[in-house]
N, C-alpha and C positions, 0 to 999 in steps of 0.2 A: 533307423530301421531295425526293429525287430524281427527277428524269423526263426522259427523251427529249424534247428541244425540239421533234420532228415531231408529239410526242400531248402538245403542252402545253395545260394546261386551261385555261379563261378567267380563273379566278381568279389573282391575283398572290400570294396568300399565303393563308394558313390561320390565322383566327383564335387568339391560346391565351390560352386561358380559366386566369387567376391564381385559386386558389380564397381568400378572404378570411372572416373571420369575418362582417366587418360591424359595425356601429357607428352604433346608434341617435342616440349625442350629437354626429355631425355634422353642419355647419351648411348641408351640400347635401345635399337630399333627393330621392330618386326615384332614376330612374336619368337619366343622361345619358352622354354622346358626343362627343368632339373630335376636329379633322385641324387637323395643322399640316404645315408645310412644313420640313426640317431635318433633324439628326440625333437619335437618338432618344436625349436624355438627359435625365436627373434635372430639370435647371434648364429643360429646353423642355417637359417633360410639367407642370411645376409651372405654367410662365407658363400654359398653357394652363387648369389647373386654376384659377388664378388668375382666370382671364375668367368662370368659373363661380362661382365664390367672390363675387364683387363684382356679379353680378347678381341684381337683388332678386326677380326672377322663379324666378330656382333657391336661393335662399337661406332657410333655416326663419326664421320672427321670433320665434324662440325664443334663435336664433343669441347665443352671450354677446358683451357689447360688450368688444373691446378685441384677442378671437381675430384672428390671420392668419391669413391663405390657407395658408399652409404645415402651423401646427399644424394645421387641419382638414382639410388633406391627409395630415397622418401618421394621425388617426384614420381615415380610411378604409380607408388598406393597414395598418393595425396597426403603425404602428412609433413608436417612442417618441425616437427625434432622426435627425438627419439622416445621418448614418451608416447607420444601417440601413435609412430611407426610401430612401436612392441605390441601396445593396444591392439591395433591393426591386425597385427599378424596371428594375435593370441587368438582373436574372433576368428581366425580364417582355420588355427589349427582344430579350435575348440567344434566347428561346426565341420568339419572333415571327422574326427571324432562322431560326430552325434549322429550323422547319416552312416559312418560305418558296420557294417554287418554285427548285430549284437545275438548272441544266444541265449535263448530262455533258458533260466534256472531251474522249468521245470523239465527241461528238455536230460538233464543229468540223470533221473531217477527214473522217468518217464512212468510216472506214475500216475498221471492224469495233469491239464494245466491249470488247475484252480488254488494249487498252493496248499492242501489239506496235509498231503505227503510232508509234503517240505515242512510246513507246520508244527505236525507232532512230532520230525524227526529232532529236528531242533528244539524241540522242548524237553526230551529224553527219550519220547515215544516210539514206536514203530516197529513191525519185526525184527529191522536191524537195530535196533537199541535193545528188545526185549528178548530175542532167543538167545539159546547155547546152544552148539552144532550137540547132539545124541544119539546113541546108536541104539534107545533104547525104542525110537521110532525110526521107520525106514520110509524111505521116498519111494516112490513110483517104481523106481527102477533098483531097488534093492538097498541104496547105500543110503547112508547118513541121514537124516535131518537137518535142517537148519542149518547148512554149510554156510560163512557168512560171504564166501568168494565168490560162490552160485547164485545167492541170494542179491548181492549187491555188485553183481557181476559188469552193471551198466556203467557204476563207478570207474572201473577200468576202462572200458572203452572210452569215457568220456575223457580220461586224462591223458589217455596216449591219441587223441584227435584234439577236441576242441578247446579244451582246457589248457594248452601250450601253445595254441595260433589263431584263437578266435579272441573277440570280446565277449566275455558273460556279463548278461545282465546282472545288476544287483537288485536282491530281492528283497526292495522296497516295500514292497505287499507284506510282508512279513513283520509282525511289533517287534521282534527282535533286530531287525536291522532298520529300521526305520528311521530314514536319515533325519528327520525331524525333531528325532529325541537323541541322535546320535553324535551329540557335539564334541564328544573327545577327539574324535576321526582314531579310535581303535576299537575292537570285537575280540574275543575272546571266548575259547572253549576250555570247562573242564570236566573231566571224568574220573567217576570214582570207580570202572569195572573194566575189567578184562574178559573179551567170551572168545578169544582167538587163540591158538596153541601154534607152538613152533614159528614165531616171527621173531622170537628175541626182545620182545619190551612186552612186559608182567608176567604173572605169575600162573596165566593159565596155561596147561600141559594136559598131555594125551597122557590116559581114554579121559576124555570132554567125563564123560558122566564121572568118574570120580575124583579127576583133579581140577575139573575147570568150572564147578558151581559156586558164585559170586564172586570169584578173582580180583584181584589187584593190578591196576598200571604200577606203569614204573613210576615212581613217588619223585614231584620234583617241585613241591613247593609245601607250604605251610597253609592248611586252612583256617582262615582266622573266624570269621563270620559270616552269616548272610541276614542281610537288612529284609527282612521278606518286604517289605512295602517296593524295594528296587524291582523283584521280581516279577511282579503283578501285570504289568504289562503282557508279558511275553504267556506266563503260565494261567494268567485269569482264575486265579485264585481268593483275591481280593483279603490277601492274610497282611497280617500287621505284626510288628514284633522281632527280637531279634535271636536267630538259631547261633550259640558262640563253639566253639570246638576248642578247648584248652588244652596243652599240653599234647598235641598229636593225636587229641579223640578222635580225627577224622578217619585214620586210617593215611592209606595210600590215597592219594591226589593230582591228577595231573592236569596243569595245565598248559595253554597255548594259543596264542595270540597273533594278532598282527598289528598295524598302523598305517596309514595314509596321509598323505597331504591334501591341505586345504583347496587348494587349485587344483578345481576339475579336472585339469590339464592335462595331469601329472602323472608322470605312467603310475605311481602308488596308487592313487586316486581311483583313478580309470580303470585299472584292472585288478579292483581291491573284490572283487564278485570270482574270481581266479584264484585269488589266495585262499577265499573262503573256502570256496570249493576245495584247494587243495588241503586244508589243513583239518577241514571239520569232516568229509568224508573221502579222501583218498588216505594220507597220510596215518592220519592214526583211529580211522574206521576203517576203512577197507586193508591197510596194511599193518595196522598194528592189534584193531579189535577193539580199541576202546570208547564203551559207548555207556546210555547213560546222563543221567543229570544229578546236580549235590541239591538235595531238597529244599525247595523254594524257591530254586533258581534254576531260568531254564538251560539246558546243556552249551549252549551257544547264543553269545547277542552281542550286541554292544556292551562296551563294559561298565556302562552306567546301569544296567540291568546285572551286571553278575557277582559275585561273593568277593568280600577282602581277601585278599588273598597276599602272601609273602612274594610270591613274584610268577611271571609267567616265562616259558619258552616263548619262539618270535621266529617267523618266516617272512621272510622279502621279496618280492616280485622283481627280475633281474630282466629287462626287457629290451630286445633287439627293436626297431620298426623301420620302414624304409616307405620315404614320402616322397612322392613326384606332385612338384608346382609346374604349373603351365599357365603361361601368359598369352593373351590375345589382345592386340595391339586396340586401345577403346573401348576394348570390349567386357574383357572379365580374367579373374586369376582365379583358378582351380586347383585345388589342392584334395589328395588321395592317400589312404593310406594304401600301399601293393604290398606289405609282407609284414607278418606279425611272428616271434619267437621270442615265449617265455620261460624261462627258468627260475624255480622255486628255490632258497637257499636260505641259509640261516640266518637271521638279520645281522648285519654289520652295526654296533652299537658304538655311543661314545665310549671313548677312555679304552676303546679295543675291546669293549664287555661283550661277546657275540654271545647270538640264540639268548637276548636278552630282550622281552618288550618294553622294559621299562629305560633301559638306554638306548633302542632304539628311536623309542620318542625324544630322547634326549639328543640323539644325533638331527631329527627331523627339525625341532626345535633350533638347534643351532645353526643350520642349514634356511634358518627362516620358514618353516613348511609348514608349522604350527606354532600358536601361539604360548606362551607364558603360561595363561589360565588353562590351558589342554594341558599341556607339561603338569603342572601341578595337579589338576583334576585325576590322571593318572595316578599320581602319588596315593591319593585316596584309597584306591585298589588297590595297588602293590606297594606294599608300605616297607618291602625290605626286609632280609632277614634278620631274624630276632626279633622283629618288630610288633608282631600278633597281640600281643599281652599292653601293649601299650595303644596300637590303634582301637582295641577293644574297649578299654578302658575310658579315651577320647570318644569313641563314639557314644559309649552310653552317657559322660560327663556331659553331650552337645545334648541330648534327651532329656537332661537334669535328673538323671541316673548314676549312683555309684555304688561300687563294690563297698562294702564292710560290713562291722557287726556291731550290734549295740551292746557293749561290755556294762552298761550302766551307767549312772553320773559320778560314781567312784571312781571309774576306770577314767583316764588320759592318754588318747592315744598318740604316741611317740614317735611312729614309722609304722611304715605297711613298704610290702616289694609288692611288683607286678598291678596283676590286676587291685589289689586292698593298698596300691603304692598311695603313700606320704610320703612327703619327703622328712626326710627325720628329724627331728628337734637339732640342734646344735648342743656341743659338750656342756656349753653352761648353762642352755635352755633344761636338756635332759637334767642335769646336777640339780636345777631347780625343781623340777617336778620328785625328783627322789627323794630329794630333805624333806617335800612335803609326805613324802609317803611314809620316810622312817619317822618322821615325829607325828604320826599317826596314831600306831601304835608300839612307839617307842622301840621301834626294831629297825633294818635296814632297807626296808622295802620290798614290794612285792611288783613281779612285772607279770603278764597274763601275753602269751604267744597264740595267736589264733591263726588255724591251718584250715581253707576249707574245702583241700583236696587232701587231707592225712586220714589215715586208717581212724577210726575211734579214739584208743588212747591218745594219738597224737593231735586232736582236733584242738584239743585245750592244754596248755602247758604252765604249769603256774610256775616262774624262777623267783624264789624267795633268797633274799642276798643273806648272809648268816655275819657278814664282818664288813665293816664301811669300806666303801669303795675307794683306793688311793688315788692320790691325785692323778699318776703317770698311767692310768687304766680310762680309756673309752670303751666302757661296758657296753655301750651300746650299736656302737660300730663292730666291737667285738660278737655279740649277740647275730649282728645281719652279716656281718662280710667277713672278718678277719679273725680265725681263730687263731693266731699266732700268740694273742695277746695273753692267753691265760695263764702263763708260767708265775707262780708265787703269787697272783692275785684274786685268780679265779678260779678256782680248783674246786671240784664237785666233793660234796661230805665237808668242806673246811669253811670255803667261803659263800656255797651256795648249796641249797637242796630244790628237788622239784619235786612239784605235787601235781594232783589229776584235780583237783576243786579249789574253789577260794577257802571253803572253809576249814581246808587241812593245811593249806597253805599257813592261813591266819592262826592255827591252833599247833602248828607244826607235827600235828599227824598223817601218818602212812605217807612218809617220803619215798621217791622210787627207790628201790635199792637195787640199783644198778652201777656196772665199771662206766664210767664217762670215758668217753675217746677222747681225750686232750689232743686239742691239735688239728680236730675234725669241725666242721660248723654244728649248731646245737643243733638236734638235743643231742650230737656226740652219741651217738648209735643207742642210747639209754632208751628201756622200756619200764613200764609200771612194775613187770613182774622178774624183771632185773636179767630176760634173755637178751641177748643180744641180737637185734633185728635190722632194718631199714632206716638208714638214718633221719631218713623224713624230712630231708633238708628239702621244704616245698618252697615252688617260687612264691605261692599266690598266701604270704603272711600277712597279719600283722601284729604289732607289740602295742601294749597299753600297761602303765600308772598307775598302782592301786593308789592315787592320792588322795583322796578323800572327798567326800560332798562338797566340803568348804574351801576348796581349792581353787583359789583364783587364776583360771587360767591365762593362757597370753592372747591378745588380741593382734587375730590374723589379717594383714594386712592385706588387702587384694587388689581387684579393678577400681572401687571404690576409694576417693580417697581418706586416708587416716591421720591427722595431725600434717595434710597436707603432703604425705607421703604415698604413694600408691606401688602396687607392684604387678610383675608380667614376665612368663615366659618369654623370652626371646628365642625364636625361631621358625623356620620357614614352614615347617609344619610343627606346632607344636606336642602332639602326641610323641612325637619320636624321640622321648627320652631327656627332653628339656624341663620338665617338671620342678618345681622347688617351692618354696614357701620362706614368706616374710613374717618373722613375729614381735611383738611388741609388750615389752613389760618392764616397768619401773626404768622408762629411760632409755633402756637396751633395744637395738634392733638388732633379730638373730635373722641373718639370711642365710638360706639352703639352698643349691642346687646341684641337679643330675646332671646338666648340660656338659656335653664334652669338649667346647671348642668354645674360645674367643680368639680367632685367627682367621687364616686364609680370605676367599669372599664375601661369605656367609658366619655367621654368630650361631650359639647354642648355648642357652645360660639362663639364669633367673635375675633381674632386675630390681631391687627397689629404689624407686626414682621421685624427683620432683619436676613439673613442668614449669618452666621459667621464662620469658620475654628474653630473647635475644637483645637487647639496649645497652646492656652493661656494658664499658670497656674494659672492666677487670671484671673476672670470676676465680672465687677461690672456694675449691671443695677440700673439706676436712672431716676427719674423722678417726678416733681412738679405736685400734680394733683390738677387743678383747680376745679372742680365743679363735683360731683359725685353723685348719684341717692340716696339717704337712704332714702329713704321713705320705701322701701321693705327690711325685714330682709335676703332674702336669694340671695340680689345683691352681686356681687364682682367684685371689678375693682381693677387692679396691676399690678404685673411684673413678667413675666414669662421667664424661660429657657425648651425648650421643644427641644425632641430629634427627634422626627418628628413631619410632620403635621397630621396625622391619629387620629381618634377619641382615639385610647385606648393609645395614645404613653406616656413615662414616660418623666414627666416633673417636677418644681420646678416651686412653686408661691407663691407669697408674694403678699399682698392685702389688701383691706381696706373693710370691708364687709357693710350691713346694721346696722349692731350694732355700725358702726366707730368704729372700732378697725383693729390693724395691727393683721393680722394672717399668717399663714403659711402652706403649705398642699405641698404633695409630691409622686408623684406615681414610685415606685422604677423602674418598667420594664414595659415591653406593655403589658396590660390586665391587670395587679393587682391591686390591690386594695389599693384607694388611704389615707393615712394618713393625720392625722390633730393635728396643733400644734398652738391651738388658745393663740391670746393676751388679755391683761386688756382690756374691754368696756372701751370709754373715750368719752363723748357725745361733740366732737369737729371733725370736717374734720382736718386730718393731711396733711399741706400742703408738704410736701417731703417722699419722700417712696424711700427707697434704698436695694437691694441684693445684698450681695456679694459671690462667688464662692472663693474657693485658695482652689487647691487640692480636698480633698472629702469634703471640711468642708464650710457648709454655714449660713450667719448671716443675718438676718433684721432688718434693721434701721429704725426709723423717727425722721421728723425736721422739727419747726418751719419756720424755715431761710434759712434750707439748708447750714448750716453753723456748726450749733451746732447738734449734733447727737444722740440719743438714742436709744443702741439697746434694741429691746422690744420682741424678740425669743430668747430662751437658742440657742448656735450654733448648728446644726446637723449636724449630720456626717454619711455621705453614704460608701457602698463598692467601690472599684475602678469600678467596673461596672457601675455604676450610671450616666447616662449622657455623654457615654464614645463615642460614633460618631463620625465619621470625622465630621457631620457639626452641626451646633444646631442653632435653630430656637428664638431668642430672642428677646420681646415685650413688648406688653402691651395687656392685658386680660382683654373683658367685658363679665361678666353671670349675663340675669338677672333673677327673682324670677318666673318666667313664658313663657309659651310659647307664650304668644302676649302681654304680660306686658313687658316693653325695659326698660335697664340701660344703662346710659350714664355716659364716665366719659371724662374729658379735662383734657388733660398735655400738658407743656410747661418744656422747658429747660431739654428734654427728650434726652438721652444719652446711649450709651454701651461702657464700658471700658473695655479693651483687656488690662491683663498687669499693670491697673494702671498709664497706661501712656496719657488720656486722659487731656489735658489740661484747658477745659472748666469746666469738670464736678467737681464736689465737693468731699472731701475724710473728713471721720469721723473725728471728730475733739476733739471728747469726748468719754473718756476711757470706752471701751463694760464693 
């Protein structure tokens, strides 16, 4: 029943008659009624029925001994099991909700009943969004014009009356909130402007005409990008393409949303329109003055239509309801809502992360109220702090587009950061390219750094090596991340020079005459004219080596098999800092990854693997580790047997970590916690590492020469169910110490043996 609030009837709801066949064998005889405060659930209804059942005045003297209140209740409602009984009560409650008084959404603004005002408002139009208070023009009474609280006074009235005490209609007549497209069960608003002063929110101040023009809301998120096609349903622009907002280029933006359960009877679902009103009209527009929309997006909509941002604040509804159930023997069971009180509070999210939409969705998922797919879907809109660049890059890669710079055939890209991200070549792979660069002109190599957002003098910087790269210097890592490596091996004017053009770098003409700030990231505050300026340590940079047109680059191993191997970024959401690469040249595999964990309940790393049928009684994985980055304690490089390529898959992993020790870890089943067995810390890299599986027993070995082997981890026993799928994914894994710092490892003599039949691969000769 939908009515206009101005004509609200006295009764809050209409009883629903649930027709029953009746049962003379039930112990509770005659008619009865009960009321309770709480949610309309089977458990609460049964609790109230139990009170009647245990009342001697209500119970028949012929009631069989030993009968439970629940069994008797089933007789009353013609159910023969709990599942059926729950379904019946769910229907009774649902129909009571359906017949409850519903306030039309158009009654909030009272601008007509055709939804045109609401449609324009949620697009970011109407005078509520466009105007700003002014004293240049006066109202008919001589006061300021365009005063928000006067123009939107109906909003305050609605909040104080119906919003907290009635069921408000969900405006699915609006394309912004069409239930057919709102599959994630979450909605959000994002505002770029503040139009109201003196409310302790945003930077609009008095006097309005001087201090409130185009002012900002309180910034609570990073705006990553807007896929214009997502907003077309509501904006009706018919746009395509993507608008990107790098480096906080959007200015201040405030996003706030809410989510609800899939069950239409759940209070978060039933009162979601009340929440929409509170978030979009009362709390943020009326109280804070937040208005307008992100270009190409609606101001408010289901999240499927909204921009991709780092995070969003969140409001939940807390509801107190009273229900009355009445039973007339052999006739009907009626239910009605007799009282509603709604509070609007900051969301209580998973792991005590409150006022956070993604964390609240996580709590709904934990409670079984939304699905895993819905939870995952929201993570593509709310990508997390510091993840905008990763998410933007992934968005473009999905569409076959990539950030980058065409440096010509003579240059090989060896690394890139953020939007230009390419996992860095491993140390040995980088040295291979530099050796080619050095032999090109009988010098020590030229590296080009390209920066997309730097000032003109710093868009292209040519680093020319003047001395041979010593074995102890990881030059690429030094340029990318770690300037502390410079001492005695990377000194400006001695070991390298900087130039503005390729021609100058080749000839040595016109070097930058600057004082390089060693100990700071490249380019050490240098400028071409020698003046000290901004360091221009830009996030979006790429590094290329001038290796020459004749250079035979590495084979990049991707999802398609190369020599039987394939590679993949393993992560729940691969865009978020897990990307790596696998390269092959001259029989050596170079595996680089920036994912920061193989632990806990799920993993994030880069994997080079073969797919095998799980029919062998024995599996041996062996590789010679040529190089690995051991500068970071959390890095891991090693051998893995994995049940699936899912991020939470069961696995066994033997690895060398940043402490240069061989250790072992395992996850016994999908999604379970990872267990660790640490080896002894030894300050030398292990040349060979091997993991064997025989039945359900696992062993890990290391060797200096590939002939004499030492078992470094005690034999590990697992149940028969461990890694017992039809196929297994076996190979080499690389995990970094952070989301932007990369780990690299180079492997040679890599092989997988089934039943110990491989003639090329070594076998342990030392006694375990």
